[in-house]
DSSP file (Angstrom, degrees, kcal/mol; ACC not computed):
  #  RESIDUE AA STRUCTURE BP1 BP2  ACC     N-H-->O    O-->H-N    N-H-->O    O-->H-N    TCO  KAPPA ALPHA  PHI   PSI    X-CA   Y-CA   Z-CA
    1    1 A M              0   0    0      0, 0.0     0, 0.0     0, 0.0     0, 0.0   0.000 360.0 360.0 360.0 131.9 -155.6   35.2   65.3
    2    2 A T     >  -     0   0    0      1,-0.1     4,-2.2     4,-0.0     5,-0.2  -0.353 360.0-114.1 -78.2 159.3 -153.8   35.6   68.6
    3    3 A P  H  > S+     0   0    0      0, 0.0     4,-2.4     0, 0.0     5,-0.2   0.885 118.7  58.6 -62.4 -35.1 -154.0   32.9   71.3
    4    4 A E  H  > S+     0   0    0      2,-0.2     4,-2.3     1,-0.2     5,-0.2   0.937 107.1  45.4 -59.8 -48.2 -155.9   35.5   73.5
    5    5 A E  H  > S+     0   0    0      1,-0.2     4,-2.2     2,-0.2    -1,-0.2   0.905 111.3  53.2 -61.9 -42.7 -158.7   35.8   70.7
    6    6 A E  H  X S+     0   0    0     -4,-2.2     4,-2.4     2,-0.2    -1,-0.2   0.907 107.5  51.7 -59.9 -43.1 -158.8   32.0   70.3
    7    7 A E  H  X S+     0   0    0     -4,-2.4     4,-2.6     1,-0.2     5,-0.2   0.948 111.0  48.4 -65.2 -49.4 -159.4   31.6   74.2
    8    8 A I  H  X S+     0   0    0     -4,-2.3     4,-2.1     1,-0.2    -1,-0.2   0.882 112.0  46.4 -60.5 -40.0 -162.3   34.1   74.0
    9    9 A I  H  X S+     0   0    0     -4,-2.2     4,-2.1     2,-0.2    -1,-0.2   0.901 112.9  51.0 -72.3 -39.1 -164.0   32.5   71.1
   10   10 A R  H  X S+     0   0    0     -4,-2.4     4,-2.2     1,-0.2    -2,-0.2   0.900 110.2  50.2 -65.2 -37.3 -163.5   28.9   72.8
   11   11 A R  H  X S+     0   0    0     -4,-2.6     4,-2.3     1,-0.2    -1,-0.2   0.910 110.6  49.9 -71.3 -39.3 -165.1   30.2   76.0
   12   12 A R  H  X S+     0   0    0     -4,-2.1     4,-2.3    -5,-0.2    -1,-0.2   0.889 111.0  49.1 -64.7 -33.3 -168.0   31.7   74.1
   13   13 A Q  H  X S+     0   0    0     -4,-2.1     4,-2.1     1,-0.2    -2,-0.2   0.911 112.3  47.5 -67.3 -43.0 -168.5   28.5   72.4
   14   14 A K  H  X S+     0   0    0     -4,-2.2     4,-2.2     2,-0.2    -2,-0.2   0.871 111.2  49.7 -67.2 -38.2 -168.4   26.5   75.6
   15   15 A S  H  X S+     0   0    0     -4,-2.3     4,-2.4     1,-0.2    -1,-0.2   0.924 112.1  49.9 -73.2 -37.1 -170.8   28.9   77.4
   16   16 A R  H  X S+     0   0    0     -4,-2.3     4,-2.0    -5,-0.2    -2,-0.2   0.904 110.7  50.0 -63.5 -38.1 -173.3   28.6   74.3
   17   17 A A  H  X S+     0   0    0     -4,-2.1     4,-2.1     2,-0.2    -2,-0.2   0.908 111.8  47.9 -67.5 -42.5 -173.0   24.7   74.5
   18   18 A V  H  X S+     0   0    0     -4,-2.2     4,-3.0     2,-0.2    -1,-0.2   0.922 112.6  47.3 -66.9 -44.8 -173.7   24.7   78.1
   19   19 A M  H  X S+     0   0    0     -4,-2.4     4,-2.2     1,-0.2    -2,-0.2   0.854 111.8  52.3 -67.1 -33.2 -176.8   27.1   77.7
   20   20 A T  H  X S+     0   0    0     -4,-2.0     4,-1.9     2,-0.2    -1,-0.2   0.880 111.6  45.9 -71.4 -39.5 -178.1   24.9   74.8
   21   21 A A  H  X S+     0   0    0     -4,-2.1     4,-2.7     2,-0.2     5,-0.2   0.952 112.0  51.1 -70.0 -44.0 -177.8   21.8   77.0
   22   22 A L  H  X S+     0   0    0     -4,-3.0     4,-2.4     1,-0.2    -2,-0.2   0.937 110.9  47.6 -50.4 -48.7 -179.5   23.5   80.0
   23   23 A L  H  X S+     0   0    0     -4,-2.2     4,-2.2     1,-0.2    -1,-0.2   0.875 110.4  53.4 -65.1 -34.5 -182.4   24.7   77.7
   24   24 A L  H  X S+     0   0    0     -4,-1.9     4,-2.0     1,-0.2    -1,-0.2   0.943 111.3  46.7 -67.1 -42.6 -182.7   21.1   76.3
   25   25 A V  H  X S+     0   0    0     -4,-2.7     4,-2.2     1,-0.2    -2,-0.2   0.858 110.6  51.3 -63.1 -37.7 -183.0   19.7   79.8
   26   26 A A  H  X S+     0   0    0     -4,-2.4     4,-2.0    -5,-0.2    -1,-0.2   0.851 109.6  50.1 -70.1 -33.4 -185.5   22.2   80.9
   27   27 A M  H  X S+     0   0    0     -4,-2.2     4,-2.5     2,-0.2    -2,-0.2   0.879 109.3  52.7 -69.3 -37.2 -187.6   21.4   77.9
   28   28 A C  H  X S+     0   0    0     -4,-2.0     4,-2.8     2,-0.2    -2,-0.2   0.943 111.2  45.0 -51.6 -55.6 -187.4   17.7   78.7
   29   29 A I  H  X S+     0   0    0     -4,-2.2     4,-2.7     1,-0.2    -2,-0.2   0.876 111.9  53.9 -66.3 -36.7 -188.6   18.3   82.3
   30   30 A L  H  X S+     0   0    0     -4,-2.0     4,-2.5     2,-0.2     5,-0.2   0.957 110.3  45.0 -59.2 -49.8 -191.3   20.6   81.0
   31   31 A F  H  X S+     0   0    0     -4,-2.5     4,-2.5     2,-0.2    -2,-0.2   0.925 112.6  53.6 -57.1 -45.2 -192.7   18.0   78.6
   32   32 A Y  H  X S+     0   0    0     -4,-2.8     4,-2.6     1,-0.2    -1,-0.2   0.926 110.4  45.8 -53.4 -51.4 -192.4   15.4   81.4
   33   33 A L  H  X S+     0   0    0     -4,-2.7     4,-2.2     1,-0.2    -1,-0.2   0.903 111.3  51.1 -63.4 -40.0 -194.4   17.5   83.8
   34   34 A I  H  X S+     0   0    0     -4,-2.5     4,-2.3     2,-0.2    -1,-0.2   0.901 109.4  50.7 -60.0 -44.1 -197.0   18.3   81.3
   35   35 A T  H  X S+     0   0    0     -4,-2.5     4,-2.7    -5,-0.2     5,-0.2   0.936 110.0  50.9 -61.1 -47.4 -197.4   14.6   80.4
   36   36 A I  H  X S+     0   0    0     -4,-2.6     4,-2.0     1,-0.2    -2,-0.2   0.888 112.5  45.6 -63.3 -36.9 -197.8   13.6   84.1
   37   37 A V  H  X S+     0   0    0     -4,-2.2     4,-2.4     2,-0.2     5,-0.2   0.899 112.9  50.0 -67.9 -41.0 -200.5   16.3   84.7
   38   38 A R  H  X S+     0   0    0     -4,-2.3     4,-2.4     2,-0.2     5,-0.2   0.948 114.4  45.3 -61.0 -48.1 -202.4   15.3   81.4
   39   39 A I  H  X S+     0   0    0     -4,-2.7     4,-1.2     1,-0.2    -2,-0.2   0.915 113.2  51.8 -67.1 -37.0 -202.3   11.6   82.5
   40   40 A G  H  < S+     0   0    0     -4,-2.0    -1,-0.2    -5,-0.2    -2,-0.2   0.904 112.2  43.0 -62.7 -42.3 -203.4   12.6   86.1
   41   41 A T  H  < S+     0   0    0     -4,-2.4    -1,-0.2     1,-0.2    -2,-0.2   0.813 107.9  60.8 -78.1 -27.7 -206.4   14.6   85.0
   42   42 A A  H  <        0   0    0     -4,-2.4    -1,-0.2     1,-0.3    -2,-0.2   0.817 360.0 360.0 -65.8 -30.2 -207.5   12.0   82.4
   43   43 A G     <        0   0    0     -4,-1.2    -1,-0.3    -5,-0.2    -2,-0.2   0.500 360.0 360.0 -90.0 360.0 -207.9    9.4   85.0
């Protein structure tokens, strides 16, 4: 495998990791907001 191909693969892996992290953060925020709304309406 050439260095150029390795760089392309490494770049794809990094972008996939960043997207996974952003998705995880978005889900945490969503669950947090849902919890706040449910607690607010219960009281």
